[in-house]
Residue frames as a rotation matrix with the C-alpha (Angstrom) as fourth column:
UNK 1
0.585 -0.285 0.759 -25.61
0.509 0.858 -0.070 5.56
-0.631 0.428 0.647 -2.86
UNK 2
0.820 -0.267 0.506 -24.45
0.344 -0.478 -0.809 8.30
0.458 0.837 -0.300 -5.23
UNK 3
0.704 -0.565 0.430 -22.21
-0.701 -0.649 0.296 9.71
0.111 -0.510 -0.853 -2.51
UNK 4
0.504 -0.504 0.701 -20.58
-0.176 0.735 0.655 6.33
-0.845 -0.454 0.282 -1.94
UNK 5
0.613 -0.248 0.750 -19.88
0.761 0.441 -0.476 5.78
-0.213 0.862 0.459 -5.63
UNK 6
0.821 -0.294 0.490 -18.57
-0.017 -0.869 -0.494 9.34
0.571 0.397 -0.718 -5.94
UNK 7
0.652 -0.586 0.481 -16.31
-0.689 -0.194 0.698 8.82
-0.316 -0.787 -0.530 -2.92
UNK 8
0.488 -0.454 0.745 -14.93
0.271 0.891 0.366 5.52
-0.830 0.023 0.558 -4.27
UNK 9
0.667 -0.222 0.711 -14.24
0.718 -0.065 -0.693 6.98
0.200 0.973 0.116 -7.72
UNK 10
0.838 -0.338 0.428 -12.62
-0.353 -0.935 -0.046 10.04
0.416 -0.112 -0.903 -6.12
UNK 11
0.560 -0.645 0.519 -10.31
-0.478 0.260 0.839 7.92
-0.677 -0.718 -0.163 -3.99
UNK 12
0.482 -0.363 0.798 -9.34
0.635 0.772 -0.033 5.74
-0.604 0.522 0.602 -6.97
UNK 13
0.732 -0.187 0.655 -8.61
0.489 -0.526 -0.696 8.79
0.475 0.830 -0.293 -9.12
UNK 14
0.770 -0.432 0.470 -6.71
-0.572 -0.794 0.206 10.65
0.284 -0.428 -0.858 -6.41
UNK 15
0.002 -0.759 0.652 -4.74
-0.798 0.391 0.458 7.60
-0.603 -0.521 -0.604 -5.22
UNK 16
0.517 0.287 -0.806 -4.26
-0.813 0.458 -0.359 5.40
0.266 0.841 0.470 -8.31
UNK 17
-0.527 -0.785 -0.325 -1.76
-0.613 0.616 -0.494 3.16
0.588 -0.061 -0.806 -6.59
UNK 18
-0.400 0.513 0.760 -4.58
-0.668 0.405 -0.624 1.83
-0.628 -0.757 0.181 -4.42
UNK 19
0.684 0.607 -0.405 -5.94
-0.705 0.407 -0.580 0.33
-0.187 0.683 0.706 -7.64
UNK 20
0.112 -0.751 -0.650 -2.58
-0.662 0.432 -0.613 -1.26
0.741 0.499 -0.449 -8.31
UNK 21
-0.763 -0.423 0.489 -2.24
-0.642 0.402 -0.653 -2.67
0.080 -0.812 -0.578 -4.80
UNK 22
0.009 0.846 0.533 -5.78
-0.676 0.398 -0.620 -4.06
-0.736 -0.355 0.576 -4.76
UNK 23
0.698 0.184 -0.692 -5.26
-0.690 0.430 -0.582 -5.62
0.191 0.884 0.427 -8.20
UNK 24
-0.318 -0.897 -0.308 -2.01
-0.657 0.442 -0.611 -7.21
0.684 0.008 -0.730 -6.97
UNK 25
-0.640 0.134 0.757 -3.77
-0.664 0.399 -0.632 -8.63
-0.387 -0.907 -0.166 -3.92
UNK 26
0.457 0.887 0.058 -6.62
-0.689 0.395 -0.608 -10.06
-0.562 0.238 0.792 -5.99
UNK 27
0.559 -0.297 -0.774 -4.26
-0.636 0.444 -0.630 -11.64
0.531 0.845 0.059 -8.52
UNK 28
-0.577 -0.794 0.193 -2.07
-0.715 0.377 -0.589 -13.04
0.395 -0.477 -0.785 -5.75
UNK 29
-0.262 0.590 0.764 -5.11
-0.679 0.450 -0.580 -14.73
-0.686 -0.671 0.283 -4.21
UNK 30
0.765 0.570 -0.300 -5.88
-0.591 0.437 -0.678 -16.28
-0.256 0.696 0.671 -7.61
UNK 31
0.487 -0.641 0.593 -2.36
0.208 0.744 0.634 -17.72
-0.848 -0.185 0.496 -7.79
UNK 32
0.971 -0.150 0.188 -1.00
0.150 -0.236 -0.960 -15.76
0.188 0.960 -0.206 -10.77
UNK 33
0.187 -0.979 -0.084 2.74
0.965 0.199 -0.169 -15.40
0.182 -0.050 0.982 -11.37
UNK 34
0.174 -0.150 -0.973 4.40
0.593 -0.773 0.225 -12.25
-0.786 -0.617 -0.046 -9.96
UNK 35
-0.848 -0.521 -0.094 5.62
0.231 -0.523 0.821 -10.99
-0.477 0.674 0.564 -13.36
UNK 36
-0.552 0.733 0.397 2.17
0.639 0.066 0.767 -11.35
0.536 0.677 -0.505 -14.88
UNK 37
0.305 0.678 -0.669 0.62
0.948 -0.286 0.141 -9.62
-0.096 -0.677 -0.730 -11.88
UNK 38
-0.236 -0.480 -0.845 2.91
0.423 -0.833 0.355 -6.59
-0.875 -0.274 0.400 -12.15
UNK 39
-0.966 -0.129 0.224 2.32
0.254 -0.305 0.918 -6.16
-0.050 0.944 0.327 -15.87
UNK 40
-0.257 0.954 0.157 -1.44
0.755 0.096 0.649 -6.41
0.603 0.285 -0.745 -15.57
UNK 41
0.322 0.384 -0.866 -1.61
0.883 -0.452 0.128 -4.12
-0.342 -0.805 -0.484 -12.54
UNK 42
-0.610 -0.572 -0.549 0.52
0.276 -0.802 0.529 -1.51
-0.743 0.171 0.647 -14.33
UNK 43
-0.868 0.329 0.372 -1.78
0.366 -0.082 0.927 -1.75
0.336 0.941 -0.049 -17.33
UNK 44
0.089 0.977 -0.196 -4.88
0.876 0.016 0.481 -1.27
0.473 -0.215 -0.854 -15.16
UNK 45
0.165 -0.084 -0.983 -3.36
0.793 -0.581 0.183 1.60
-0.587 -0.809 -0.029 -13.16
UNK 46
-0.744 -0.620 0.250 -2.18
0.637 -0.545 0.545 3.72
-0.202 0.565 0.800 -16.13
UNK 47
-0.202 0.689 0.696 -5.60
0.565 -0.499 0.657 5.26
0.800 0.527 -0.288 -17.03
UNK 48
0.746 0.463 -0.479 -6.09
0.645 -0.322 0.693 6.31
0.167 -0.826 -0.539 -13.41
UNK 49
-0.095 -0.867 -0.489 -2.61
0.779 -0.371 0.506 7.81
-0.620 -0.333 0.711 -13.42
UNK 50
-0.625 -0.059 0.778 -3.44
0.665 -0.562 0.492 9.87
0.408 0.825 0.391 -16.52
UNK 51
0.351 0.874 0.337 -6.50
0.464 -0.475 0.748 11.29
0.813 -0.106 -0.572 -14.77
UNK 52
0.745 -0.040 -0.665 -4.84
0.648 -0.192 0.737 11.89
-0.157 -0.981 -0.117 -11.41
UNK 53
-0.395 -0.914 -0.093 -1.73
0.826 -0.398 0.400 13.53
-0.403 0.082 0.912 -12.87
UNK 54
-0.438 0.321 0.840 -3.98
0.552 -0.642 0.532 15.79
0.710 0.696 0.104 -14.92
UNK 55
0.640 0.768 -0.007 -6.08
0.455 -0.371 0.810 16.76
0.619 -0.522 -0.587 -11.89
UNK 56
0.478 -0.531 -0.699 -3.07
0.755 -0.158 0.636 17.37
-0.448 -0.832 0.326 -9.64
UNK 57
-0.617 -0.746 0.251 -1.23
0.767 -0.498 0.406 19.42
-0.178 0.443 0.879 -12.28
UNK 58
-0.113 0.676 0.728 -4.41
0.516 -0.587 0.624 21.38
0.849 0.446 -0.283 -12.98
UNK 59
0.798 0.405 -0.447 -4.70
0.569 -0.263 0.779 22.14
0.198 -0.876 -0.440 -9.27
UNK 60
0.175 -0.832 -0.527 -1.07
0.737 -0.244 0.631 23.25
-0.653 -0.498 0.570 -8.97
UNK 61
-0.740 -0.672 0.010 -0.41
0.461 -0.497 0.735 25.00
-0.489 0.549 0.678 -12.29
UNK 62
-0.117 0.777 -0.618 -3.84
-0.382 -0.610 -0.694 25.83
-0.917 0.155 0.369 -13.65
UNK 63
0.824 0.567 0.004 -4.99
-0.177 0.264 -0.948 25.56
-0.538 0.780 0.318 -17.26
UNK 64
0.564 -0.565 -0.602 -2.76
-0.792 -0.163 -0.589 24.13
0.235 0.809 -0.539 -19.97
UNK 65
-0.250 -0.706 0.663 -1.31
-0.826 0.513 0.234 21.20
-0.505 -0.489 -0.711 -18.09
UNK 66
0.490 0.522 0.698 -3.35
-0.075 0.823 -0.563 18.72
-0.868 0.224 0.443 -20.12
UNK 67
0.912 -0.205 -0.355 -1.49
-0.386 -0.136 -0.912 19.73
0.139 0.969 -0.204 -23.26
UNK 68
-0.034 -0.986 0.164 1.85
-0.991 0.012 -0.131 18.93
0.128 -0.167 -0.978 -21.62
UNK 69
-0.169 0.035 0.985 0.66
-0.475 0.873 -0.112 15.51
-0.864 -0.487 -0.131 -20.48
UNK 70
0.808 0.517 0.283 -0.75
0.025 0.450 -0.892 14.73
-0.589 0.728 0.351 -23.92
UNK 71
0.711 -0.590 -0.383 2.39
-0.662 -0.378 -0.647 16.00
0.238 0.713 -0.659 -25.61
UNK 72
-0.279 -0.834 0.475 4.69
-0.927 0.363 0.093 13.83
-0.250 -0.415 -0.875 -23.52
UNK 73
0.115 0.403 0.908 2.50
-0.160 0.910 -0.383 10.80
-0.980 -0.101 0.169 -24.18
UNK 74
0.965 0.250 -0.072 2.55
-0.091 0.066 -0.994 11.42
-0.244 0.966 0.087 -27.93
UNK 75
0.357 -0.914 -0.193 6.33
-0.896 -0.276 -0.348 11.96
0.265 0.297 -0.917 -27.91
UNK 76
-0.270 -0.394 0.878 6.76
-0.674 0.729 0.120 8.71
-0.687 -0.560 -0.463 -25.99
UNK 77
0.545 0.555 0.628 4.66
0.091 0.706 -0.702 6.88
-0.834 0.440 0.334 -28.58
UNK 78
0.917 -0.241 -0.318 6.65
-0.382 -0.302 -0.873 8.45
0.115 0.922 -0.369 -31.43
UNK 79
-0.008 -0.971 0.240 9.93
-0.996 0.030 0.089 7.46
-0.093 -0.239 -0.967 -29.80
UNK 80
-0.232 -0.057 0.971 8.89
-0.324 0.946 -0.022 3.84
-0.917 -0.320 -0.238 -29.39
UNK 81
0.815 0.540 0.211 7.40
0.048 0.300 -0.953 3.70
-0.578 0.787 0.218 -32.89
UNK 82
0.660 -0.649 -0.379 10.64
-0.712 -0.380 -0.591 4.99
0.239 0.660 -0.713 -34.39
UNK 83
-0.263 -0.789 0.555 12.72
-0.908 0.397 0.133 2.64
-0.326 -0.469 -0.821 -32.28
UNK 84
0.114 0.414 0.903 10.53
-0.102 0.909 -0.404 -0.36
-0.988 -0.046 0.146 -33.16
UNK 85
0.947 0.296 -0.123 10.57
-0.127 -0.004 -0.992 0.48
-0.294 0.955 0.034 -36.86
UNK 86
0.366 -0.894 -0.259 14.36
-0.891 -0.255 -0.376 0.78
0.270 0.369 -0.889 -36.96
UNK 87
-0.363 -0.523 0.771 14.90
-0.793 0.607 0.039 -2.38
-0.489 -0.598 -0.635 -34.93
UNK 88
-0.247 0.403 0.881 12.39
0.208 0.910 -0.359 -4.72
-0.947 0.095 -0.308 -36.55
UNK 89
-0.997 -0.065 0.049 11.64
0.057 -0.118 0.991 -5.22
-0.059 0.991 0.121 -40.21
UNK 90
-0.302 0.953 -0.009 8.01
0.459 0.154 0.875 -5.98
0.836 0.260 -0.484 -39.49
UNK 91
-0.709 0.101 0.698 6.27
-0.510 -0.758 -0.407 -3.44
0.488 -0.644 0.589 -37.24
UNK 92
-0.494 0.528 -0.691 4.49
0.647 0.754 0.113 -5.30
0.580 -0.391 -0.714 -34.44
UNK 93
-0.203 0.501 0.841 1.72
-0.224 -0.860 0.458 -3.03
0.953 -0.095 0.287 -33.26
UNK 94
0.783 0.540 -0.310 0.81
0.140 0.332 0.933 -5.00
0.606 -0.774 0.184 -30.11
UNK 95
0.190 -0.808 -0.557 4.38
0.974 0.226 0.005 -4.99
0.121 -0.544 0.830 -28.83
UNK 96
-0.623 -0.372 0.688 4.65
0.409 -0.905 -0.120 -1.30
0.667 0.207 0.716 -29.63
UNK 97
0.206 0.807 0.553 1.45
-0.244 -0.505 0.828 -0.52
0.948 -0.306 0.093 -27.71
UNK 98
0.768 0.027 -0.640 2.60
0.540 0.510 0.669 -2.53
0.345 -0.860 0.377 -24.69
UNK 99
-0.258 -0.949 -0.179 5.94
0.946 -0.211 -0.247 -0.73
0.197 -0.233 0.952 -24.57
UNK 100
-0.558 0.096 0.824 4.32
0.093 -0.980 0.178 2.67
0.825 0.176 0.538 -24.94
UNK 101
0.514 0.851 0.112 1.66
-0.091 -0.076 0.993 1.96
0.853 -0.520 0.039 -22.34
UNK 102
0.646 -0.328 -0.689 4.22
0.750 0.442 0.493 0.74
0.142 -0.835 0.532 -19.79
UNK 103
-0.542 -0.811 0.222 6.54
0.762 -0.585 -0.277 3.67
0.354 0.019 0.935 -20.49
UNK 104
-0.175 0.589 0.789 3.59
-0.165 -0.807 0.566 5.98
0.971 -0.031 0.239 -19.87
UNK 105
0.775 0.429 -0.464 2.99
0.322 0.363 0.874 4.13
0.543 -0.827 0.143 -16.61
UNK 106
0.077 -0.840 -0.536 6.58
0.996 0.085 0.009 4.79
0.038 -0.535 0.844 -15.49
UNK 107
-0.708 -0.330 0.624 6.53
0.414 -0.910 -0.011 8.43
0.572 0.250 0.781 -16.59
UNK 108
0.117 0.855 0.504 3.16
-0.184 -0.481 0.858 9.07
0.976 -0.193 0.101 -15.00
UNK 109
0.655 0.042 -0.755 4.19
0.659 0.456 0.597 7.36
0.369 -0.889 0.271 -11.76
UNK 110
-0.413 -0.880 -0.233 7.24
0.908 -0.381 -0.173 9.59
0.064 -0.283 0.957 -11.54
UNK 111
-0.629 0.237 0.740 5.14
0.092 -0.923 0.373 12.65
0.772 0.303 0.559 -12.42
UNK 112
0.471 0.872 -0.134 2.51
0.180 0.054 0.982 11.74
0.864 -0.486 -0.132 -9.84
UNK 113
0.401 -0.395 -0.826 5.06
0.915 0.206 0.346 11.48
0.034 -0.895 0.445 -7.03
UNK 114
-0.679 -0.713 0.172 6.87
0.719 -0.694 -0.035 14.64
0.145 0.100 0.984 -8.16
UNK 115
-0.357 0.629 0.691 3.61
0.012 -0.737 0.676 16.61
0.934 0.249 0.255 -8.38
UNK 116
0.655 0.575 -0.490 2.54
0.471 0.196 0.860 15.46
0.591 -0.794 -0.143 -4.93
UNK 117
-0.023 -0.760 -0.649 5.86
0.988 -0.119 0.104 16.61
-0.156 -0.638 0.754 -3.45
UNK 118
-0.822 -0.266 0.504 5.66
0.417 -0.883 0.214 19.96
0.388 0.386 0.837 -5.28
UNK 119
0.012 0.930 0.368 2.03
0.094 -0.368 0.925 20.48
0.996 0.023 -0.092 -4.29
UNK 120
0.643 0.173 -0.746 2.64
0.716 0.210 0.665 19.69
0.272 -0.962 0.011 -0.64
UNK 121
-0.382 -0.870 -0.312 5.73
0.915 -0.404 0.008 21.92
-0.133 -0.282 0.950 -0.60
UNK 122
-0.681 0.184 0.709 3.80
0.222 -0.871 0.439 24.82
0.698 0.456 0.552 -2.14
UNK 123
0.429 0.903 0.007 0.97
0.205 -0.105 0.973 24.43
0.880 -0.416 -0.230 0.38
UNK 124
0.378 -0.383 -0.843 3.46
0.925 0.125 0.357 24.37
-0.031 -0.915 0.401 3.28
UNK 125
-0.721 -0.683 0.114 5.18
0.691 -0.721 0.051 27.50
0.048 0.115 0.992 1.94
UNK 126
-0.327 0.704 0.630 1.80
0.090 -0.641 0.762 29.18
0.941 0.306 0.146 1.50
UNK 127
0.627 0.588 -0.511 0.83
0.513 0.183 0.839 28.28
0.587 -0.788 -0.187 5.07
UNK 128
0.051 -0.722 -0.690 4.08
0.987 -0.069 0.146 29.61
-0.153 -0.689 0.709 6.52
UNK 129
-0.571 -0.264 0.777 3.67
0.522 -0.848 0.095 33.06
0.634 0.460 0.622 4.91
């Protein structure tokens, strides 16, 4: 039983888009609107993307990659906080958090794909030597 749970968690962490696809399928079966489904699935996938990007970058580059991921996330939050504060007179924290969380989803998705391509390329080059 422990092996099965460990395997499922490992697959979800390594392939976070499986979480997104399964969430989309479940919500589609429930009859939710497509826009609502995409937002919710992006929200549910983002924590898995944080973990998987960290693990992949740790595997490729070694120690110190967590600081870069955290730094980019903090800079993204600061950017949206500054933008929200300049745009609106009243700072709406919920809207700010949604924007930041979804921007992190987009950045992490791009990073995940880029790191997979880099990692596969490095392994192919290592194999060919």
